[in-house]
ROMI-201238 format. One record per residue (C-alpha): x, y, z; residue in three letters. Coordinates in steps of 0.5 Angstrom, whole numbers, padded with zeros to 4 digits, always signed. Each point is the difference from the previous one (the first is absolute). Layout:
N
XYZALA
...
***
This chain:
495
+0253+0162+0213MET
-0007-0004+0002ASP
+0000-0007-0002PRO
-0007-0001+0005ASP
-0003+0006-0004GLY
-0001+0003+0007VAL
+0004+0005+0001LYS
-0002+0004-0007ASN
+0006+0004-0003PRO
+0000+0005-0004GLN
+0005-0001-0005ILE
+0001+0006-0006SER
+0005+0001-0005GLN
+0002+0007-0002GLN
+0004+0001-0005PRO
+0006-0001-0002PRO
+0002-0006+0006ASP
-0003+0002+0006ARG
-0005-0004+0003ILE
-0005+0002+0006LEU
-0002-0004+0005VAL
-0005+0000+0006GLU
-0002-0003+0005LEU
-0004+0001+0005PRO
+0000-0003+0007GLY
+0006-0001-0001GLU
+0005+0002+0006LYS
+0007-0004+0000ASP
+0003+0004-0006LEU
+0007-0003+0000ASP
-0003-0007-0001ALA
-0004+0002-0005ILE
+0007+0004-0004LYS
+0004-0007+0002ASN
-0006-0003-0005ARG
+0000+0005-0005LEU
+0009-0001+0000ASN
+0000-0007-0001THR
-0003+0000-0007VAL
+0006-0003-0004ALA
+0001-0005-0006LYS
-0003-0007+0002MET
+0002-0007-0002ASP
-0002-0007+0001PHE
+0007-0005+0001HIS
+0000-0007+0002LEU
+0004-0001+0007VAL
+0007-0004-0002ASP
-0001-0005+0007GLU
+0006-0003-0001THR
+0005+0005-0002GLY
+0005+0003+0006HIS
+0004+0007+0000PRO
+0007-0001-0001ASP
+0006+0002+0006ALA
-0001+0006-0002ALA
-0007+0001+0000GLY
-0001+0000-0007HIS
-0007-0004-0004PRO
+0002-0005-0005PRO
+0000+0003-0007PRO
-0007+0000-0002GLY
-0003+0002+0007ASP
-0001+0006+0004LEU
+0001+0000+0007LEU
-0006+0004+0003LEU
-0003+0003+0007MET
-0007-0005+0001ASP
-0004+0006+0004ASP
-0006-0006+0001SER
+0005-0003+0005MET
-0001+0007+0005LYS
-0006-0004+0002GLY
+0003-0006+0003ARG
+0007+0002+0002THR
-0002+0007+0000GLY
+0005+0002-0005GLN
+0002-0001-0007SER
+0005-0006-0002GLU
+0003-0001-0007PRO
-0003-0005-0005ILE
+0004-0002-0007LEU
-0005+0001-0006VAL
+0000-0001-0007LYS
+0003+0006-0004ARG
-0005-0002-0006LYS
-0007+0004+0000ILE
-0005-0005-0001GLU
-0007+0004+0001VAL
+0001+0009-0001SER
-0004+0002+0005GLY
-0003+0005-0005ALA
-0004-0006-0002ASN
-0003+0001+0007LEU
-0008+0001-0002ALA
-0002+0000+0007ASN
+0001-0003+0007ALA
-0005+0001+0006SER
+0000-0002+0007VAL
-0005-0006+0001GLY
-0001-0006+0006GLN
+0002-0007+0000ASP
-0006-0003+0000GLN
+0003-0007+0003GLN
+0004+0004+0007ASN
-0003+0006+0000GLY
+0005+0003-0001GLY
+0003+0006-0005TYR
+0003+0000-0007VAL
+0001+0004-0006VAL
-0003-0001-0006ARG
+0003+0001-0007PHE
-0001+0000-0008LYS
+0004+0002-0006PHE
-0002+0002-0006ASP
+0000-0005-0007SER
+0009+0000+0000VAL
+0001+0000+0007GLY
-0006-0006+0000ALA
+0004-0005-0005HIS
+0007+0003+0003LYS
-0003-0004+0008MET
-0003-0005-0002ALA
+0006-0003-0004GLN
+0004+0002+0006LEU
-0004-0002+0006THR
-0002-0007-0005GLU
+0008-0001+0001GLN
+0002+0001+0006ASN
-0006-0002+0005ILE
+0004-0001+0008GLY
+0005+0004-0002HIS
-0001+0007+0002ARG
-0001+0008-0005PHE
+0003+0006+0004ALA
-0004+0007-0001VAL
+0005+0005-0001VAL
-0002+0007+0002LEU
+0006+0006+0000ASP
+0006-0005+0000ASN
-0003-0004+0006LYS
-0004-0006+0001VAL
-0008+0001+0002ILE
-0002-0007+0001THR
+0003-0006-0003ALA
-0006-0006+0000PRO
+0000-0007-0002VAL
-0004-0001-0006ILE
-0005-0005+0002ARG
-0003-0002-0007GLY
+0000+0003-0008ALA
-0004+0007-0001ILE
-0002-0001-0007PRO
-0005+0006+0000ASP
+0005+0006+0002GLY
-0003+0000+0007SER
+0002-0002+0007GLY
+0000+0001+0007GLU
+0007+0002+0005ILE
-0002-0004+0006THR
+0004+0001+0007GLY
+0000+0002+0007ASN
-0003+0007-0001PHE
-0004+0005+0003THR
-0004+0004-0003ALA
+0004+0006+0000GLU
+0006-0005-0003ASP
-0005-0002-0006ALA
-0002+0007-0001SER
+0007+0003+0000ASN
+0001-0006-0005LEU
-0004+0001-0005ALA
+0001+0007+0000VAL
+0007-0001-0001LEU
-0002-0005-0006LEU
-0004+0005-0003ASN
+0005+0006+0000ALA
+0006-0005-0002GLY
-0002+0001-0007ALA
+0001+0006+0000LEU
+0008+0002-0001PRO
+0000+0007+0001ALA
+0002+0004+0007PRO
-0003+0004+0003ILE
+0002+0006+0003LYS
-0005+0004+0005ILE
+0001+0007-0001ILE
-0007+0002+0005GLU
-0004-0003+0005GLU
-0004+0003+0004ARG
-0005-0004+0006SER
-0005+0002+0003VAL
-0003+0000+0007GLY
-0008-0003+0001PRO
-0002+0006+0005ASP
+0004+0005-0006LEU
-0005-0003-0004GLY
-0006+0000+0003ALA
+0001+0006+0002ASP
+0001+0003-0007SER
-0006-0003-0003VAL
-0004+0002+0006LYS
+0003+0006-0001ALA
-0001+0000-0008GLY
-0008-0002+0002PHE
-0001+0006+0003TYR
+0004+0005-0006ALA
-0004-0005-0004THR
-0008+0001+0004ILE
+0002+0008+0001PHE
+0002+0001-0007GLY
-0007-0002-0002LEU
-0005+0003+0004VAL
+0004+0007-0002LEU
-0001-0002-0007VAL
-0007-0002+0001LEU
-0003+0006+0004ALA
+0003+0005-0005TYR
-0002-0003-0005MET
-0008-0001+0003LEU
+0001+0008+0004VAL
+0003+0003-0008SER
-0005-0004-0005TYR
-0006-0003+0003GLY
-0004-0006-0002LEU
+0005-0001-0007PHE
+0007+0001+0006GLY
-0005-0006+0003LEU
+0002-0003-0006PHE
+0007+0000+0000ALA
+0000-0002+0007ASP
-0002-0007-0002ILE
+0003+0001-0007ALA
+0007+0000+0004VAL
-0002-0005+0006VAL
-0001-0004-0006VAL
+0007+0002-0002ASN
+0003-0002+0006LEU
-0003-0007+0001VAL
+0001-0001-0007LEU
+0009+0002+0000THR
+0000-0004+0007ILE
-0003-0007-0005ALA
+0004+0002-0005ALA
+0007-0001+0004LEU
-0004-0006+0004SER
+0000-0003-0007LEU
+0007+0001-0002LEU
+0003-0002+0007GLN
+0003+0007+0000ALA
+0004+0001+0007THR
-0003+0006+0003LEU
+0006+0005+0003THR
-0001+0005+0004LEU
+0002+0005-0007PRO
-0006-0005-0003GLY
-0005+0003+0006ILE
+0002+0006-0002ALA
-0002+0000-0007GLY
-0005-0003+0002LEU
-0002+0006+0004LEU
+0002+0005-0005LEU
-0004-0004-0006SER
-0007+0001+0005VAL
+0001+0008-0001GLY
+0003+0000-0008MET
-0006-0004-0001SER
-0005+0005+0002VAL
+0004+0005-0005ASP
-0003-0002-0007ALA
-0008+0001+0004ASN
+0002+0008+0002ILE
+0002+0001-0007LEU
-0007-0003-0002ILE
-0004+0003+0004ASN
+0003+0007+0000GLU
-0001+0000-0007ARG
-0007-0002+0000ILE
-0002+0006+0005ARG
+0004+0004-0005GLU
-0004-0003-0006GLU
-0007+0001+0006LEU
+0002+0008-0001LYS
+0001+0001-0006ASN
-0008-0003+0000GLY
+0001-0007-0003LYS
-0006-0005+0003PRO
+0003-0004+0006PRO
+0000-0006-0005PHE
+0004+0003-0006SER
+0004+0003+0005ALA
+0002-0006+0003MET
+0002-0004-0007GLU
+0004+0007-0002ALA
+0003-0001+0007GLY
+0002-0007-0001PHE
+0002+0001-0007SER
+0004+0007+0001LYS
+0003-0003+0007ALA
+0004-0006-0004TRP
+0005+0003-0004SER
+0003+0002+0008THR
-0001-0005+0003ILE
+0003-0006-0005ILE
+0007+0006+0000ASP
+0000+0000+0007SER
-0001-0008+0001ASN
+0004-0001-0006LEU
+0007+0005+0003THR
-0001-0004+0007THR
+0000-0007-0003LEU
+0007+0002-0004ILE
+0003+0002+0007LYS
-0003-0006+0003MET
+0003-0005-0006ALA
+0007+0004+0000ILE
+0001-0001+0007LEU
-0003-0008+0000TYR
+0004-0001-0006VAL
+0008+0002+0004PHE
-0003+0001+0006GLY
+0001-0006+0006ALA
-0003-0003+0006GLY
-0004+0005+0003MET
-0001+0004-0005VAL
-0003-0004-0004ARG
-0005-0001+0004GLY
-0002+0007+0000PHE
-0001+0000-0008ALA
-0003-0006+0001VAL
-0006+0003+0004THR
+0000+0006-0003ILE
-0001-0003-0007PHE
-0005-0005+0001LEU
-0004+0007+0005GLY
+0000+0004-0007ILE
-0001-0006-0005MET
-0006-0002+0005ILE
-0003+0007+0000SER
+0000+0002-0006MET
-0006-0005+0000PHE
-0003+0002+0006THR
+0000+0008+0000ALA
-0002+0000-0007THR
-0005-0006-0002LEU
-0002-0002+0006LEU
-0001+0007+0003VAL
-0004+0001-0007ARG
-0005-0006+0001LEU
-0002+0003+0006MET
-0001+0006-0002MET
-0004-0002-0006THR
-0004-0004+0003LEU
-0002+0006+0006TRP
-0002+0004-0005MET
-0004-0005-0004ARG
-0003-0001+0006ARG
-0002+0007+0003THR
+0001+0004-0006ARG
+0003+0007+0003PRO
-0003+0006-0004LYS
+0006+0003+0004GLN
+0007-0002+0004LEU
+0004+0003+0005LYS
+0007-0003+0000ILE
+0003+0004+0006SER
-0002-0002+0007LEU
+0005+0006+0003VAL
+0004+0003-0005ARG
+0008+0001+0005PHE
+0002+0006-0005VAL
-0007+0004-0002PRO
+0000+0000-0009ASP
+0002+0007-0001LYS
+0006+0000+0003THR
+0006+0003-0004LYS
+0008-0003+0000PHE
+0004+0005-0004ARG
+0005-0005-0001PHE
+0002+0003-0007MET
+0002+0007+0004GLY
+0005-0004+0005GLY
+0003-0004-0007ARG
+0007+0004+0001PHE
+0001-0001+0006ILE
-0002-0007+0001GLY
+0005-0002-0006ILE
+0005+0004+0003GLY
-0001-0004+0007LEU
+0000-0007-0004SER
+0007+0002-0004ILE
+0003+0002+0007VAL
-0003-0007+0003LEU
+0002-0005-0006SER
+0007+0003+0000THR
+0001+0000+0007ALA
-0003-0008-0001SER
+0004-0002-0004VAL
+0007+0004+0003ILE
-0002-0002+0007LEU
+0000-0008-0003PHE
+0007+0000-0001PHE
+0002+0005+0006THR
-0001-0003+0005PRO
-0004-0005-0003GLY
-0006-0005+0002LEU
+0002-0004+0007ASN
-0001-0007-0001TYR
-0004-0005+0003GLY
+0003-0007+0001ILE
-0004-0003-0006ASP
+0005+0005-0005PHE
+0005+0000+0004ALA
+0001-0006+0003GLY
+0001-0002+0007GLY
-0004-0002+0006ILE
-0007+0003+0004GLN
-0004-0004+0006LEU
-0005+0003+0003GLU
-0001-0001+0008LEU
-0006+0001+0005LYS
+0003+0001+0006THR
-0004+0000+0007ASN
-0001+0007+0002GLY
+0003+0006-0004PRO
+0007-0001-0003ALA
+0005+0002+0003ASP
+0004+0002-0005PHE
+0007+0003+0003ALA
+0001-0007+0003LYS
-0002-0004-0006LEU
+0004+0004-0005ARG
+0007-0001+0006THR
-0002-0008-0001ASP
-0001-0001-0006LEU
+0005+0005-0002ASP
+0006-0005+0005LYS
-0002-0005-0006LEU
+0004+0002-0004GLY
-0004-0001-0006LEU
+0002+0007-0003GLY
-0005+0007+0001ALA
-0007-0002+0002VAL
-0006+0004-0001HIS
-0006+0000+0005LEU
-0006+0003-0002GLN
-0007+0001+0003GLN
-0005-0004-0003PHE
-0008+0001+0000GLY
-0001+0000+0009ALA
+0006+0002+0004PRO
+0001-0007+0002ASP
+0002-0003-0008GLN
+0007+0002-0002VAL
+0002-0001-0007LEU
+0008-0002+0000VAL
+0003+0000-0007ARG
+0009-0002+0000MET
+0004+0001-0007ASP
+0000-0008-0003ARG
+0006-0003+0004GLN
+0006-0002-0004PRO
+0001-0007-0002GLY
-0006-0004-0003GLY
-0006-0002+0002ASP
+0002-0004+0006GLU
+0003+0006+0002ALA
-0007+0003+0000GLN
-0003-0005+0003GLN
+0006+0001+0007LYS
-0002+0008+0000ALA
-0007-0002+0001ILE
+0000-0006+0004ALA
+0005+0005+0005LYS
-0006+0006+0001VAL
-0006-0004+0001LYS
+0006-0004+0005SER
+0001+0006+0003ASP
-0006+0003+0001VAL
-0003-0007+0003ALA
+0005+0001+0005GLN
+0000+0007+0002ASN
-0007+0002-0001PHE
-0005-0005+0001PRO
-0007-0001-0002GLY
+0003+0003-0007SER
-0002-0002-0006GLU
+0003-0001-0007ILE
-0007+0001-0004ARG
+0004+0000-0007SER
+0007-0001-0004THR
+0003+0002-0006ALA
+0006-0002-0004ALA
+0001+0003-0007VAL
+0006+0000-0004GLY
***
């Protein structure tokens, strides 16, 4: 997918038999899918330079009649070519293929290297067949058939030809991919336009900053100096979480940003428990230093319990989730783990240093009490009402789960979803009328955020991946023709 090492694709395995491929900046989805679907068994054969098909077009015994796609660049179409049926070297022995530049004429070449077994076979093949052609066969098509110019004793060499940079890059990708004789079925695809991506990053940044400011302000107003210590720990936690994501080369998704924002709020939970416990100890008459020690020691078990349950949930999400759900789980997991350090050790260090330096006789934790100390809620007095209401709601939720059931999105039910940004407020009536004429089944429209943003949902079309692509192409064409100035900001097709 990235022979030049500049596109930074994110490829991860999703058990048991799925692979997630993320390609930042790629726009041509069809080219990517064609490249993925080209993956097949690759072999190296000698070209039969003397044989000819019979009158009926059948190859001689021991030969294969294949189409030579390498001739497209010269004649504009593939031509038949005879190759020996015997596999001289298997593509499974290919270790690596990369794009290089010919030092003599400045053109592009494809350099390859075999493993030890393939190197031995290639050395014998090239030494015995100098001046003859050998064919690289991929998916029963000849992708190139160069002339052997010399022996290749070390298992590495280069394929020369009238390659453009794109041709050489594609050939290197096919050679690398050809060692994987496994068919690939695309079950889900998503594309996000650069404008939507930039808007999402901006919105996520603003949401994180706004949430951070609110948390910092609440802690400072509620707990004074100790709240300031907690604020410093929150900022350190945020910086360390982002650093950990960068170190792990994790892909930041929108749920990941949401997880980052949520971890900011959750990271102060421990400090709230500690500060409230210190305040209780002070009310019981303990001196400041003893109250602080008791606050940390007595709140520690509660902090461990609450964070441990969250870590277990995030671990389950990561194991059983997929795609963006995993990004959310990783972000929360890292944020909680780091907060265990910043909210306890770091804050405790700052408190201890301050107390040793100032040695306060009295200690006031709260600046502003949002709930007065003597406020009492008779929770147990309403226990029967609460239990009864809980039973009714729980029973109703179970019944409603089956009847009428949940309204599944395309992530669960499959289908096609497009996000459309119109030139001005969307005309839903006209848009619905035009899309109904395309014969794509039920089309659901929904305002998505601003008045000029529309979410278009369709059921999965009969047929395979090609049918989904035709449906998306029809919608794009109709929108471009009847709603000039509009933009398809994202598409998603789920099996």
